[in-house]
C-alpha positions, 0 to 999 in steps of 0.5 A: 814440136812436140804435141801438148794435150789439152787435157782440161778447156772451157769457153763462155761466150755469147753462146752460153757459159759452158761446153755443152751450151756451147756445142748445143748452140753451134749444133742447132745454129744459134747465133749469140747476137742481139741488136747493141744495147750494152751500158750507154752504148746505142750504136746500129750494130749488133754484138755478143754480150755474155749474160750474167757477168755482173752477177759474179762477185770476185772473192774478197781477197781478190777486190782489187781486181774487180772489172767486168773483164775479171768477173767475165774471167772469173765466170769462165773458170768455173765452168767445166770443172776448169778450174778444178783441173787447173788446181790438180795439176797444180798438185801435180806438177807443183804450183811453180811449175804451172804456167799461165799465158793469157791474151786480151785486148780491153782489159778493164778498160770499162771500169775506167771509163765508168771511173771518168764519169765519177771524176772529183769536180774541180780536179778532175782526179779519179775516184780513189776506189779506182785501181789501175793495177787491178782494172784497167792494166793489160796484166791486171787479168793474169795477176787475178787468175794467177791469184784465184788458182794459187799459180806460182809459175811465170804468168804473162799477158799477150796483147797483140789485138785478134791474135792474142788468145792464139799467140798464148797457145806458142809461148806456153809451147815454148816455155814448156819445151825449154823446160821452164814449166811442166803445164800451163793454163792459157786462154784469153778473156775480152769484155765489152767496152765503150772504146771498142764499141766506139771505136770500130764504129768510127773506124766504120768497121761495125755491121749493121746487121749481124756480121756476114763472114765471106758473104758477097755483101758483107760489111763489117764486124759485130763485136762479142765478149769471152772467156777461153782456157785450155790446160796444157801438158806433155801427153805422156806415153799412154795418150788416150784416144780422142784426146785433143792435141795442140799439134802446130802454132805459127806465128808472123809479123807483116806489119803491112798497116795498122789495122788493114791486112796484107791485101794478099794475105801474104802474112797470114800464109806465113803463119800457115805454113809455119803452124804445118811446119811445126806440126811436120804435116802437108796441107792435105792433112788438114781437114777443116779450117776455122777462119778469122773471118771477120766479115769485113770486105779486106779481112776476108779477101786477103784470108781467102788468098792466104788459105788457098795460097797455102791449102788450095781450094779443097778444105772445107772451112767457116767463121764462127764469129757469125755465131759469136761475134768478134771477141777479138783478144779472147777470139783465138783461144775461144775458136781453139775450143770450138775446133776442139769441140768440132774434133771431139764431136765429129762436125763441121760447124757451118758459118751463120749469117752468110747468104751468098758466098763471094764468088772472088773468095775461092775457098771451100765456105760451109754454109750448114753444118757438116758431119765429118771425122776430123783428124787434124784441123787449123785456126786462124787469128790475125790481128791489127799491125800484122800479128797473125797466128795460125794453130793445128790442133788433131785428135789422137788415134791409135 
């Protein structure tokens, strides 16, 4: 595929709002996880909650879209001048030539949960001020962001669980390659809600302490929330040195099980190979892997086998979910931005909380940060149902 430039990008998570806060937390090896105390939920687990979401106020004309997910989106868009960069791109290309592709899994489910508490006595009808279209609908976040940024190009939401906002990079790349658009806003927004916290708890997948990806005694995930975005454009003939590039996208669907990965990681391996093929790269060209690395026994085992099969055991990697929590539908975009920061600032982030690497996982898992002049990195995102996506990012050099 023809590389695309990430001409602007930003991330907001429990590590902080914007790139500077995210980078500083990674360099200082600080996690954003805390004991679960979200809303009325008191479960024996830790979560990654973003501060200040409820202080956000949507513009009055967009009041129909008021929900935690869209308030989080608004907070994220305001960081690092990202909204200004998108408006400048729309001025260059025309609003109809800028597409929008976002990933989410929760959307505005919290708003529906809160509305159910206010059902009318007797009839059980939801309150009149509840808007399914504006809040709960999976498309809500795209409708809100499209209106907020005054874009007029094609817009779509991908909801494929934890691969959602990695797959949007592939969708946007195809649209640009087909000539439908000249630029695209891609990203993911997923916010905390009761359904995911209780749901993952009853699936026995939540960890009772900060999650420990690839640890010998790993025992589950910690759910987080995030909003992360990137602006994709053709790099042009004079790409500045250091520009972050999307080099390849790979997708697969192994459909092995509704919630468990294929045990040997066959679908994950297929996605990684497809990403390398799209980028025209060999396994030895990858300098760092951002593992999907949720911290569950089955996921980490399957991914380790897939990475070993495709890249061998020599490529260092880590999961940043020990810092941010598992941000579900936003994880792909958040971790793509973390990879962009790693490329830009020359370091590989070590995984947090992991104390003893599982000896059965034959990968080079980093426990500490490591300085390195990275050229190309690979980021994995694997979702329920075997929906897998791998991205290859690189740094332009002359």
